[in-house]
C-alpha positions, 0 to 999 in steps of 0.5 A, spaced: 041 285 801 037 284 808 030 287 809 029 288 816 023 293 819 024 300 822 024 300 829 025 304 835 033 301 836 035 302 828 031 310 829 036 311 835 042 308 831 040 313 825 039 320 830 044 318 836 051 321 833 047 327 831 043 328 838 050 327 842 053 333 838 047 338 838 045 336 846 053 335 849 058 339 844 058 344 849 059 341 856 063 336 854 068 342 850 068 346 857 069 339 861 076 338 858 077 345 858 077 346 865 082 341 865 086 343 860 085 339 855 084 339 848 079 334 847 073 335 843 066 332 843 068 329 835 074 325 839 071 322 843 064 320 838 069 315 833 069 308 837 061 309 836 061 311 830 066 305 828 061 301 832 056 304 828 060 303 821 060 295 824 053 294 825 049 298 819 054 295 814 053 288 816 045 289 816 045 293 811 049 288 805 050 282 809 058 284 810 062 288 814 065 294 810 069 296 817 076 292 814 076 296 808 074 302 812 079 301 816 084 300 810 082 306 807 083 311 814 091 307 815 092 310 807 090 317 809 095 316 815 100 316 810 098 320 805 097 326 812 104 324 814 107 325 806 104 331 806 106 334 812 112 331 812 114 335 805 110 342 807 113 342 813 120 338 813 120 335 819 114 331 822 110 334 829 106 328 832 102 332 836 100 336 830 100 330 826 095 325 830 090 331 832 090 332 824 089 325 822 084 324 829 080 330 826 081 326 819 078 320 821 072 323 825 070 327 818 070 320 814 067 316 819 062 321 820 060 321 812 061 314 812 056 312 817 051 317 814 052 314 808 051 306 811 044 309 813 041 312 808 043 305 804 040 302 809 033 307 809 033 306 801 034 298 802 027 298 807 024 303 802 025 298 796 024 291 801 
């Protein structure tokens, strides 16, 4: 494990997703609602979370877990697709991609904060 120090940049990396969700959720949702789009703030945060997963995993474990995360979300997409096809008898792509993207957000935020806690744990032990 990489022993690094706790800096201001590290604390920003830890807290930024929560701060963005709390401060900008209403304004982003209102902006896209005025344009009649069904985009929400968690949909826009996924690329940032994926970048954070890459950075935090390299920082914590000295290797990237991002390829394994990609395998997981692609497998999740196939499972969601099969379940939707089985339940509905057809595949509605708009519904599939919306559901899939929201599951990607949930799994990426959980992975992100797992890595944050692992990084804090490695700093405390080191």
